[in-house]
C-alpha positions in Angstrom: -9.1 -3.4 47.7 -11.6 -0.4 47.5 -11.3 2.2 45.1 -12.2 5.7 46.2 -12.5 5.1 49.6 -9.3 5.0 51.4 -7.4 6.2 55.2 -5.6 9.4 54.7 -6.4 11.9 51.9 -8.6 11.1 49.2 -6.7 10.0 45.5 -7.0 12.9 43.4 -9.9 13.5 41.4 -12.0 11.1 43.8 -14.1 13.6 45.6 -12.2 15.2 48.4 -12.9 15.4 52.6 -16.2 15.7 53.8 -17.9 16.7 57.4 -15.8 15.9 60.7 -12.8 14.5 57.8 -14.8 11.4 56.7 -13.3 10.9 53.3 -16.0 11.1 50.7 -16.7 7.9 47.9 -17.3 7.8 44.9 -15.8 10.3 42.6 -13.5 9.8 39.6 -9.6 9.3 39.1 -7.6 11.0 36.9 -5.7 9.8 33.5 -2.5 9.8 36.3 -4.3 7.4 39.2 -5.3 5.0 36.6 -1.9 4.0 35.5 -0.5 3.8 39.0 -2.8 1.5 40.3 -2.7 -0.5 37.1 1.4 -0.7 38.0 1.2 -0.5 41.7 -1.5 -3.3 42.1 -0.5 -5.5 38.8 -4.0 -5.2 37.6 -4.9 -6.5 33.7 -7.3 -4.0 33.2 -7.0 -0.1 34.8 -10.4 0.9 36.3 -12.6 2.8 34.9 -12.6 4.9 31.8 -8.7 3.2 30.3 -6.6 6.1 29.1 -6.8 6.9 25.2 -4.1 7.9 23.1 -5.2 11.7 21.2 -3.8 12.8 18.1 -4.9 15.0 15.1 -3.9 14.4 11.2 -5.2 13.1 7.8 -9.2 11.8 7.7 -10.2 9.8 11.2 -12.9 7.4 11.8 -13.8 5.6 15.0 -15.1 2.2 14.8 -15.3 -1.3 16.6 -14.1 -4.7 15.1 -13.7 -7.9 16.8 -10.1 -6.5 17.8 -11.6 -4.1 20.1 -12.5 -0.3 19.7 -10.2 1.9 17.3 -9.3 5.3 15.8 -7.7 5.3 12.2 -6.1 8.5 10.7 -6.1 7.8 7.0 -3.3 10.0 4.8 -3.9 10.6 1.0 -1.4 13.0 0.9 1.3 14.1 2.4 0.8 15.3 6.0 1.6 15.4 9.8 0.6 12.9 12.4 0.9 14.7 15.6 0.0 13.1 19.1 -0.9 15.8 21.8 -0.8 12.5 24.5 0.1 9.6 24.1 -2.1 8.2 27.0 0.0 7.6 29.8 4.1 6.9 31.0 6.0 5.2 28.0 3.8 6.3 24.8 1.1 4.9 22.9 1.3 2.2 20.5 -0.1 2.0 17.4 -1.0 -0.1 13.9 0.4 0.8 10.4 0.1 0.7 7.0 1.8 2.0 4.6 1.4 1.6 0.8 4.1 3.0 -1.8 2.9 4.0 -5.2 2.3 1.8 -8.1 4.8 1.9 -11.5 4.0 3.0 -14.3 3.0 0.8 -17.7 5.1 0.6 -20.7 4.1 1.6 -24.5 4.9 -0.1 -27.1 6.8 1.4 -30.2 6.1 1.3 -34.1 7.3 -1.1 -36.3 5.0 -4.4 -34.9 2.3 -4.7 -32.8 4.3 -5.4 -29.9 2.4 -4.7 -26.1 4.1 -3.4 -23.0 4.4 -4.4 -19.4 1.9 -3.7 -16.9 3.6 -1.8 -13.8 4.3 -3.3 -10.7 2.3 -2.4 -7.1 3.4 -1.0 -4.4 5.0 -2.6 -1.5 3.0 -3.1 1.4 4.5 -2.5 4.9 2.4 -3.4 8.1 2.3 -4.3 12.0 -1.2 -5.2 12.5 -2.2 -6.9 14.7 1.2 -6.3 16.7 0.1 -2.5 17.9 4.2 -2.6 18.4 5.3 0.6 17.1 5.4 3.1 19.8 4.7 7.0 19.6 4.7 9.8 22.3 4.1 13.4 22.8 5.7 14.3 19.2 4.8 15.0 15.5 5.1 12.2 12.5 6.2 13.0 9.3 3.8 10.9 7.0 4.8 10.9 2.8 2.4 9.3 0.6 4.1 8.3 -2.7 2.8 9.1 -6.0 2.0 7.0 -8.5 4.7 6.2 -11.3 4.1 8.3 -14.3 2.9 6.0 -17.9 5.4 5.4 -20.2 3.8 7.3 -23.6 4.1 6.0 -27.3 4.6 7.1 -30.7 1.0 6.2 -32.1 0.1 3.9 -34.4 1.1 4.9 -38.5 4.8 6.5 -37.0 7.6 5.3 -39.0 10.6 3.6 -37.5 12.3 6.5 -36.6 9.9 7.5 -34.2 10.0 4.1 -31.8 11.2 3.0 -29.1 7.9 3.1 -26.9 8.3 4.8 -23.3 8.7 3.4 -20.2 7.0 3.7 -17.1 8.8 5.3 -13.8 8.7 3.7 -10.5 6.2 4.3 -8.1 7.0 6.7 -5.1 7.9 6.1 -1.5 5.5 5.9 1.4 6.5 6.4 5.0 6.2 7.6 8.0 9.4 8.9 10.3 9.6 10.8 13.3 12.4 11.7 16.1 11.6 8.6 18.4 10.9 5.7 15.9 13.3 4.5 13.5 11.7 5.3 9.7 9.1 3.2 7.8 9.8 3.6 4.2 7.4 0.7 1.7 8.7 1.2 -2.0 7.4 2.2 -4.9 6.1 -0.6 -7.6 8.1 -1.1 -10.7 8.1 0.9 -14.1 7.7 -1.3 -16.9 10.4 -0.6 -20.2 8.4 -0.3 -22.9 8.6 -2.3 -26.3 11.4 -2.3 -28.4 12.8 0.0 -26.6 16.5 -1.6 -26.3 17.8 -5.3 -25.9 16.6 -5.3 -22.0 13.3 -5.3 -21.8 12.8 -6.4 -18.3 14.6 -8.6 -15.5 16.3 -5.7 -13.5 16.2 -6.1 -9.6 13.7 -3.9 -8.2 14.8 -2.0 -5.2 13.2 -0.9 -2.3 11.2 -3.9 -1.8 8.2 -3.1 -4.4 6.3 -5.8 -6.7 8.4 -5.6 -10.1 6.9 -4.9 -13.4 6.0 -6.5 -16.5 8.6 -8.0 -18.9 7.8 -5.9 -22.3 8.8 -7.9 -25.5 11.1 -7.8 -28.2 13.3 -9.5 -28.1 11.6 -12.5 -26.9 11.3 -14.4 -24.0 11.5 -11.0 -21.6 11.5 -11.8 -18.3 9.4 -9.1 -15.4 11.3 -7.4 -12.4 11.7 -8.9 -9.6 11.7 -7.8 -6.6 14.5 -7.6 -4.1 13.7 -8.4 -0.2 10.1 -8.2 -0.3 8.1 -11.5 -0.1 4.6 -12.9 -1.5 1.9 -12.0 0.9 -0.4 -15.6 1.5 -3.4 -14.2 0.9 -5.8 -13.7 3.9 -6.9 -10.6 5.9 -5.2 -8.0 7.9 -1.6 -10.3 8.1 1.5 -8.3 9.1 4.7 -7.9 7.2 8.1 -8.7 7.3 10.2 -5.9 7.6 11.1 -5.7 3.9 7.3 -5.7 2.7 5.4 -7.7 0.6 5.5 -7.7 -2.9 6.0 -10.3 -6.1 8.1 -10.1 -9.1 6.7 -9.7 -12.6 5.1 -12.1 -15.0 7.4 -12.8 -18.4 6.6 -12.4 -21.8 7.7 -15.2 -24.0 7.2 -14.3 -27.6 7.0 -11.2 -29.1 3.8 -9.2 -28.7 2.2 -10.0 -25.7 3.9 -8.2 -22.6 4.1 -9.9 -18.7 1.2 -8.4 -16.1 2.9 -6.6 -13.3 3.4 -7.8 -9.9 1.2 -7.5 -6.7 1.3 -8.0 -3.0 -0.4 -11.3 -3.1 0.4 -13.2 -6.8 3.2 -12.4 -9.3 2.2 -10.7 -12.2 0.7 -13.3 -15.6 2.3 -14.2 -18.7 1.2 -13.1 -21.5 -1.2 -15.3 -22.9 -1.5 -17.1 -26.5 -5.5 -17.0 -28.1 -4.3 -17.8 -31.7 -1.8 -16.4 -34.0 -1.0 -13.0 -34.3 -3.9 -12.6 -31.6 -1.9 -12.4 -28.0 -3.1 -11.3 -24.8 -0.9 -9.4 -22.0 -0.9 -11.2 -18.6 -2.8 -10.3 -16.2 -1.5 -8.2 -13.4 -0.7 -10.0 -10.0 -4.0 -9.2 -7.1 -3.0 -7.2 -4.0 -3.6 -7.4 -0.6 -6.9 -6.7 1.8 -7.1 -4.8 4.8 -9.0 -3.4 6.8 -7.2 -0.8 9.0 -9.3 2.1 8.2 -13.3 1.0 9.1 -13.2 -2.0 10.3 -14.6 -5.5 8.5 -16.5 -6.0 6.4 -14.9 -2.1 5.0 -11.9 -4.0 3.6 -10.2 -2.6 0.8 -7.2 -4.4 -1.3 -4.4 -2.3 -1.7 -1.0 -3.2 -4.6 -2.5 -5.1 -7.0 0.1 -4.8 -10.6 -1.4 -3.9 -13.9 -2.1 -5.9 -17.1 0.0 -6.2 -19.7 -0.2 -5.1 -23.3 -1.5 -7.6 -25.9 -2.0 -7.2 -29.7 -5.1 -8.3 -32.0 -8.3 -8.6 -30.7 -7.2 -10.9 -27.8 -9.1 -10.0 -24.1 -7.9 -7.2 -22.3 -5.1 -8.2 -19.5 -7.5 -7.4 -16.1 -5.3 -5.2 -13.4 -4.8 -7.0 -10.4 -7.4 -6.7 -7.2 -6.1 -3.7 -5.2 -6.7 -0.6 -8.3 -4.4 -2.7 -10.4 -5.1 -0.8 -14.3 -6.0 -3.1 -17.0 -3.9 -3.3 -20.0 -4.1 -1.9 -23.4 -4.2 -3.6 -26.6 -3.6 -3.0 -30.6 -6.9 -4.3 -31.9 -6.6 -2.9 -36.1 -7.0 0.1 -36.7 -7.0 1.6 -33.7 -5.2 1.4 -30.6 -6.7 1.4 -26.6 -4.7 2.8 -24.0 -3.3 1.1 -20.6 -5.5 2.0 -17.4 -4.1 4.1 -14.8 -4.0 2.3 -11.0 -6.3 3.6 -8.8 -5.4 6.6 -6.5 -4.3 5.5 -3.0 -4.0 2.0 -3.6 -0.9 1.6 -4.5 -2.1 -0.4 -7.8 0.3 -0.4 -10.8 -0.6 1.2 -14.6 -1.8 -1.2 -17.7 1.3 -1.5 -20.1 -0.5 -0.2 -23.9 0.2 -1.0 -27.7 1.2 1.4 -29.9 -0.7 3.5 -27.3 -0.5 5.3 -23.8 0.1 3.2 -21.3 -1.5 3.8 -17.1 0.3 5.7 -14.4 0.4 4.2 -11.4 -1.8 4.8 -8.5 -0.9 6.5 -5.6 0.4 5.0 -2.6 -1.7 5.5 1.1 -0.8 5.8 4.7 -3.2 4.6 8.0 -2.3 4.6 11.6 -4.9 3.3 14.2 -4.9 2.9 17.6 -7.3 1.2 20.7 -9.4 4.2 21.3 -12.2 3.8 24.1 
């Protein structure tokens, strides 16, 4: 078949009619002509430049990776993804990464040097590699979840009336919603209980699929929160999630002084460790998952790491999980160190404290991309 020269009137956009009624050769076909030829003749690839989606919202990046040429829209705050041209009949397919806010770390009370648990990483939901969400010429609402606020304790030297330590809060949910799609929600990570707070210092299931917070000790043998539905990411790069998302349980606090780390997308939170008597490190935060959706490889970014648990004594600080998790604090007399905040726009959990202020969870993020020749 010859494109641009045919009997009868010229194809739309293909040059028109020349001298003595002879069709001109060449010119360009419209977007609808490309789609028509693709449908009518079963072409695997449309001739000329393929129709591309046009949209606005967030901060944009154009890049090429081994899977093709893409345009990404990164949202670090809530906003709108506005599709002005879906790229042809049937709508344009997009890939997304949605990460909930990380949970806040817990703070410890007085009457001892008990660390408190690290916050859990936010849930990750993504269809990367599937490219199976069709968007039309619509405005889509993007919600980026806040990190959960940190717990605060009474501080060193406070008397027994001043405890218990304060709990951290659950991270906010992130979501993508629109008039022609089913809303996709990634839940926030779990907030850790404060130690010496009450007999239930952990173990409650976390609704919504984010990773669970680490267990805070006192009483002894406090389990971390567990997730409901979410499963552990296998650890590779750019892997689509199950419908309930990626998430893991928090770590245990198997003694009265160190706390468990918050769970991450890839790994469970670590349990409290013991270096020597009266020297207890908190458990490390679980690792987050790596994705290249913002700018392609090798610009990998890890998301949804768990916060480290608080410890006691000169033990090594418990690190947060790769993916924005904050390190846990400790209580090396005479002054405590605070838990570290989770990194903004990663969904990392906040670090737990020991007689000090814990770390807040990091805010979430939403990224949308589509083929952009």
